N, C-alpha and C positions, 0 to 999 in steps of 0.2 A: 817396663814389665811385659813379659811375654804373654800374648793372648792364648789362653788355655781353653777357649770355647771349642766344644766338639763340633765337628763337621760331619753331617749325615747326608749321603746320597740316597734320595728317596725315589724309587722307580715304581710308578703307578700311573693310572689314567686320571683325568680331571674332568669333572662334570660341572656345568654352569649352574644346574639346579639339582638338589639332592645332596645332602651333606655326607660325603664319603670320599674314599681314596685321597688324592692330593688336596682336595678342598678342606679336609680335616687335618691331614698330616702337617701342612704348612703352619697353621696357627698353633697346633698343639706342641709340635716339636720346638717351635719358636718360644712359646710360653715357658717351656722347660729349659730355656737358656741355651739351646743348641741351634746351630745354623742348619736349616733345611735346604738342601740343594736338589730341586726337583728334576727328574728325568721323566717327562711325560711319555707314556706309551700310546695314548690316544686322547682325543678331545671330544667330549659329548655335550650336547646342549642340555641334556638332562640324563640322570642315571637310568639304567635299562629297566628298572622296575616300573617306570612311568609308561603309559600307553603309547607315547610318541617321543622320539628322540632322534637327533642327528648324530652321526658317528664319523670321526675323521681319524683314520689309522696313521700313526706316526712311525711305524716300523722302519720305513726307508730312511728316516732322518736320525734314528737313534744312534747308530754306530758313528756317524760323523759328529754328532753331539758329544759322544764319549771321546772321540779322537781329539776334539778341540780341548776338552778338559785335560787330556793327557799332554797335549802340546803346551798348555799353560802351566803344567806342573802341579795341577790340582790333585791333592791326596785326601782321602776321607777316613775318618776314624771308624765310621760305620757305613755299611751298605745295607739298605732295607728295601726288599722287593715285595710288591703286592701283586695285583692282578696282571698277568701276562697272557695276552690273547692268542699267542701262537708259539710253536716250537722255535721259530726264528727269534722271537723276542727273548725266549729263555736263553738261547745261545748268546745273544748280545749281552745279557746280564752276566753270563759266565765270562765273557770277554772283559767286562768292567771289573769283575772280581780278580781276574788274572792280572790286571793292571794295578791292582791295589792289594798286594799280597799281605799287608799288615792290617788290613781293615777287619773289624769284627763284622761278620755277615749274618743278617737276620732275614729269613725267608718265610713269608706267609704264603704257603703253597696253595693258592686259590684254585680249586679243582671241582668241588662238589659241596652238597649240603643235603641234609635230611635223607641220607642214604642213597642219593642219586648223583651221578656224574653230570656236570652241566652239559647241556646238549651241544655246545660249541666245541667241546673237547672230545678226544677219542683216546684209546689205549696208548697210542704213540705219544700223546701229550703227557700222559701220566708217566710214561717211561722217561721222557726228557726232564720232567719235573724232578724225578728221583735223582738225576744227575746234578741238578742245581742244588737240591737238598744235601747232596753229598759234600758240597762246598761250603755249607752253612755251619755257623757255630751255634745258632739257635733257630728253631722252627716253631711256628704257631699254627698248626693245622686244627680244624675242627675234628670231631670224632669221625665223620665220614671220610675226610681227607686222610686222617691217620690210618684208617682201615685200608684205604686204597694204596697208600704208600708202603704199608706193611704186608701187602698182598693178602688181605683178609676180605671177607664179605663186606661190601660197603654199607650194608644196612644192619650190621651187628652193633647193638647199642647196650646190651645187657652185660656189663662188665662189673665184676667185683674188684676190690682194691688190688689183689694179687694179679688179676688179669690185666688191669690197667698198667701195673708196673711192668709186666712182660711186654705189653704193647709199646710202652715207652722205651724199653730196652731195645726192642726190634727196630724202632725208628732211629734210635741213637746209633745203632750199628751201621746205618746208612752213611753216617758221617758227623752229624751235629752232637756236640757234647750235651746240650740242653734242649729240652722239649717242653712246650706248653701246649697241651690239648685244651682247646677253648670250648666253652659252651656245652659242657657235659651235664646232662640233666640227671639228678639223683636225689631221691627223697624230698621232692618239692623244692629243691635248690638248683641253681644253675652254677656249675662248678668249673673252675679252671685247674687242670691237673699239671703240676710243675714237676719236672724231672731233671736231675743233674746226674750224669753218669759217674762223676767222681764220688758221689755219695750213694748212688744206686738206691734211691728211695724217692717216693712221690710225696708231694704236699698238695692237698686239696684246698683251694681258696675260692670262696663263692658267697652268694647271697641268696635270699629267698627268690624263687622264680615267679615273676609276675605274669608269665604267659604272654608277654608282648615281644614282638619282633620288629626291629627297625633297621632300615638301611644304614650302613656305615658304622655300626657299633664295633664290628671286628676291626675296622681300620682305626677307629679311635683307640681301641684297646692296644693294638700293636704299636701305634704311634707313641703312646705313653710309655709302654715297656721299652721301646727302642731308645727313646731319649734318656730315660732313667738308667738303663743298663749302660748306655754310652757314657754316662757320667759316673759309672762305677757303683751304682746302687745294686744291692742284692736283687736277684731275679724275683724271689718271693715277695720282697717288699714292693717291687715295681708292679707285680701282678696284683697285689692287694690294693695299691693305689688306683690302678686302672679299673679294677672290679668295682670299687666303691664309687669312683667317678661316674662310671656308666650307670650303675644302679640309681644313683641320685638324679642324674640327668634324665633318665627315662621316666622316673616318677614325676619329675618337674614337668616334663613335656606333656604328660597325659593328664595333668591336674584339671584343666578346664574341659576335658573331653573332646576337644576339637583338634584333631591331629590326623595326619596322613603318614603312614609308615615310610612312604617313599621319600618324604622330606628329610628324614633323619631326626636326630634328637637335638634339643636345645643345649648343646654342650657349651656354647659361648658364655652362658650365665655362670659357668663353673670354672672358667679358665683361670680366675684369680687364685684358685687352689694350687694350680700348677706353677704359677709365677712365684709362689712363696716357697717352693721346694728348692 
């Protein structure tokens, strides 16, 4: 019997402490019965929200890593990229995509949050990220990143449904058929805005906003969506699953009142939900 397990190349950093990036992608994608093939961009002792951390940049080894995959004849059903710390890393991911023309490409265009471009990035990085986005089938920006990619004011948050639809259209014109704008706050809820250009409509999926912010929730969200979409689940169904998973895991994490947002959420207690999908 032919092995039909989906293989996902996951490009992101990895932190020893702080549940985010590859630290969450590996168990979540595996729990959803897909093979997660990590391509680390950097190694950190602890994620950057902590007051102290070490950082080892792996840019110089990334291309040779990909070259070996290519020499071994490795092909991927899906390529999923997260945090990319330089324009050089963006170009390396583009090379990976070009070597895997049949892969479904998911890009989480990590650039900014809360209306502000991250200080390690500049306008040129945004320009290069647009090139990567043009190669994607699905992108998962937050509202700040969506604004930057669509050449709008980064701190524009007051959108009605028609304006959100137009924003998604503008993002889709860059290349991706599908867009998920994550973490959009509206009427006391935190919403994920799903758009499919073939249907030209948005679907809002969310939960009550508990005003809590944790490291790694975006990585958990996109990891769930990536694995489920790779297995041919509908995007809206995948987003609903990811949204509920994070909502329940956040509430569980804060139950006893003793938590540090830098540690991330206790997602491990909910992995059984994913293994049953």
